[in-house]
N, C-alpha and C positions, 0 to 999 in steps of 0.2 A: 653873777660873776664869781662869787666865792665857790659855788658848786662847779663851775666850769674849770676854775683853777685846780680844784680838788680832783676832778676827772683827769686832767692832764698829768698831774703828779702821780696819781694812781697808775696811769698807763706806763709812765716811765719806771715806776716801782716794779711793775710786772716784767718789764724787760730786764731789770737788774736781777730779779728772782730767777728768771729763766737762765740767765748767764751763770748765776751761782749754783743752780741745780745740776750743772754738769759734773760737779765734784762733791757736793754736799747733800746730805739727807734733808728732806722737807722739814723735819723737826728742828734741825740745827738752823736752817735758814730762817724759820719762824722765830727762834730764840734770838739770833743775831739781829734780825729786823727789829725786834722789840727792845733789845739792849741798846742798840745805837739810836733807836727811836726815843728811848728814855733820855739818853744824853742830849738829843736834839731838843727835848722838851724841858730840860733843866732851867733854861732862862726864864721860863714861865714861873717856876717856883722861886727863883731869885727875885723876880719882879714883884710878885704878890706876897711873898713870905709864907710861913707855914700856916697862916690863918686860912689860906685858900683851901687847905685840906680838911677844914672843919665841915662836917656834913652829918646829916641824920639819915642819909640814904645809902650807907655802906653796904647793907645786904643786897640792895638792888645793883650796886656796882659789881659785887661778886657774881651775881647771876649774869649780868650783861657781859662780863669779861670771860666767864666760862663759855658761854655761847659764842662769843667773839673769837676766842682762841681755837675752838673747834672748827668754826667757819674758816679761820685763817689756815689751819692745817689742810682742810679740804681744798680751799682755793689755791694755795701754794702748790699742792700736789698736782692739781689740774694744770696749772701754768707750766710746771716742769715736765709733764708727761703727755699733754695733748698739744696739737698745733696751737700756737699762741693766739691766733685770731679766733679759733673755735672756743678755747677756754674763756676768753674775754666775752665773746658773743653770748655764751651761755650765762655768764654773769649778768648780762643785760636782762635776764628774766627776773632779777631782784625787784625792780619796780612793780612787776605783776604781783609778786608775793607780798610786797609792801602794801599794795592797794587792798588785798584781801585781809592782811593783818591789821591794817588801819581801821577797818570796819569792826573787827573782832576786839582789838585791844584799845583803840583810841576812841571808838564810837563815832568815827567819821561817817558821814552820809554819802554813799556812792550810788549814783543814779544808773539807770538802765544802759545809757550810752557808754559809760565807763566800764560797766560789766562786760558789754559786748567787745570793747577794746581789749579787756583782759583775756577774753576767750580767743580773740584773733591772735593775741600775742602768744598764747600757748600753742597755737597751730604753728607759729614760727619756731617755737622750742622743739616741737615734734619733728619739724623738717630738719633741724640741725642734728638732733639725736638719732632720728630714723630707727626706732626700735624694730628689731627683726631683720634689719639689713646686714650685709656683710661688714659694713663700716661701723656698726654699733659696738660700743665698748663700755665696760664698767666705768671707765674714766669719765664718760659724759654724765653718768649718774652722780659721781663724786662732785663734778662741777655744779650740777643742779642742787645738790645738798648744800654746797657752799652758798649758793644764791638764796636758798631758803633761810639759812642761818644769818646771812647778811641782812635779809629783810627784817628778821626779828631784832637784830642789833639796831637797825635804823629806827624801829618803833620804840625801842627802849631808850635810845638817845633822845628821841622826841619827848618821851615821858620825863626823863631826867632834866631836860632843858627847861621844863616849866618852872623848876625851882633852883636848878644848879647852873652856875656860870659855865660857859664853854671851856674855859681854861681848866677848871676843876675836873670836868669830864675827861679831858685829854690827859691830864696828869694822873688821875686815878687809873685810867685805862692802861696807860703805858707802864705804870708802876706795878699793877697786878699782872699784866701780861708777861712780864719778865720771869717771875718764878713759875707761873703756870706753864710756860713753854719750855723752861729749863728742864723740868723733871723728865718729860719724855725724851728730850734731846740727849740727856746723859746716857741713855741706853744705846745710842747710835753715835756717840761722840767721836769726832775726828776734826782736828784743828784745820781751819782754812789755810790754804797755801797761796802765796803770791797774789795775783790780781783778784783772787776770790774775796780777799779782804775788802777790796774796793767795792765789789758788787754787794756784799752783805751790808756794808756801811751805807752805801747809797740807798739800798732798800729801806733801811731804818730811817734815814733822814727824809727821804721822799715820802715814805709812808706816814710818818708823824706830821709832816707839813700838810699832806693831803687830808689827814684825819682832822687836823686843826681847822682847816678851811671847811671841811664837810660838816663838822659839828657846829661851827658858827652859821653856816648856811641853813642847817636844819632848825636852828634856834630862831632864825628870822622868817622862815617860810614854811609852807605846808609840806610834809614829808612826801606825800604822793605826787605832788607837783614838781618837786625839785629833783628827785632821784633819776628821772629819765635823762637828765643832762649828762649822766655818766657815760652815755653813748659816745661822747667825744674821745673816749679811750681807744675806740676801734681804729681810727686813722693812725694813731701813734703805734699801736702794737702791730697793725698790718704792715706798715712800712718797716718796722724793726724786724718782724718775722721774715720779711723778704730779703732785707739787707744782711742781717746777722745770721739767720738760721736757714736760709734758702727754702723758705716755706712759700707755698702759693695758696691763694684763697680758693678753697673749695666752693663750687657754685652753690651747693646746698647750704653751706655756711653763710654765704652772702645773701641768698634768698631768705633764709630763716632770720638772719640778723636784720634784714630790711623790714620784714614783717613785724618783728618785735619792736624795732625802732618806730615804725609807723604807729603801732598800737600805743606805745608809751608816749609818743609825741602828741597823739590825740588826747590821751589822759591828761597830759600837762596843759594842753590847750583848753580843754573843758574846765579844768580846775582854775586856770587863770581867768577864763570868761566868767565863771561863777563868782570868783573873788572880786572882779571889777563890778559885777552887777550888785553884789552885796554892799560894796563900798559906795556905790551910787545911790542905792535905795535906803541904806541905813540912816543917814541924817534926816531924810524925809519922814521915815517911820518914827524916828525918835522925837520929831517935832510935832507929830500929830496930836498927842495928848494935851499939848498946851494951846492948840488952835481952837 
């Protein structure tokens, strides 16, 4: 449920970013998202006090936030320049990259069936991107790079959550993202006008709320099992793209997204099945030495 709520808030954030991108540069949108996100996270600091910031993992936070802000730039650019449903559909490849990275960085054991699902999922990615076709653009590669960086961030959050509370991760992330995103924004600075303030503020509040729910979900469950739930963003952005931006769903995007969704749904199903099996057999195995 936490991951589902996160997905819905991230979907609404994407809509706010697209609306803001009509008049603002990607770097500025990222900065204001982080600035207003930090304001939204301030109650966490007030509730816990400054002791929540005590950590021995600060270098890891720096690395996590640098990768995260680069992924944010790529993802926000894709949302602003690609059809909304296509940009979000390509972000769905994140769970595929998470599965690969979980083996490499977390030592998770992935069996043949899940590897097959990852392979099928990448077929869906190729259907959306369609390299060599007239509809191929460099923007789709930017969206894919955002997915790769997001996968690395998910793995790093899972690593941090082993010793760090979720609220500390959210606070450090928002605090570090503000200066990291401000520097490039200064080179293209232009003050938001009128209703654009609402869109950048909404992006910040929605993004921080989604990030808080996401972090708590990853602390409770396996990263490769939870991330496929992010597919719930698609109905939100598809309807918004149709109502607000007069966008229609390309059949190749729908087909590719469906394949990616199916692959990730299977990965999540297999993970849940294995977890239930482990929970069922673990007590019996633990009792055997005493029998």
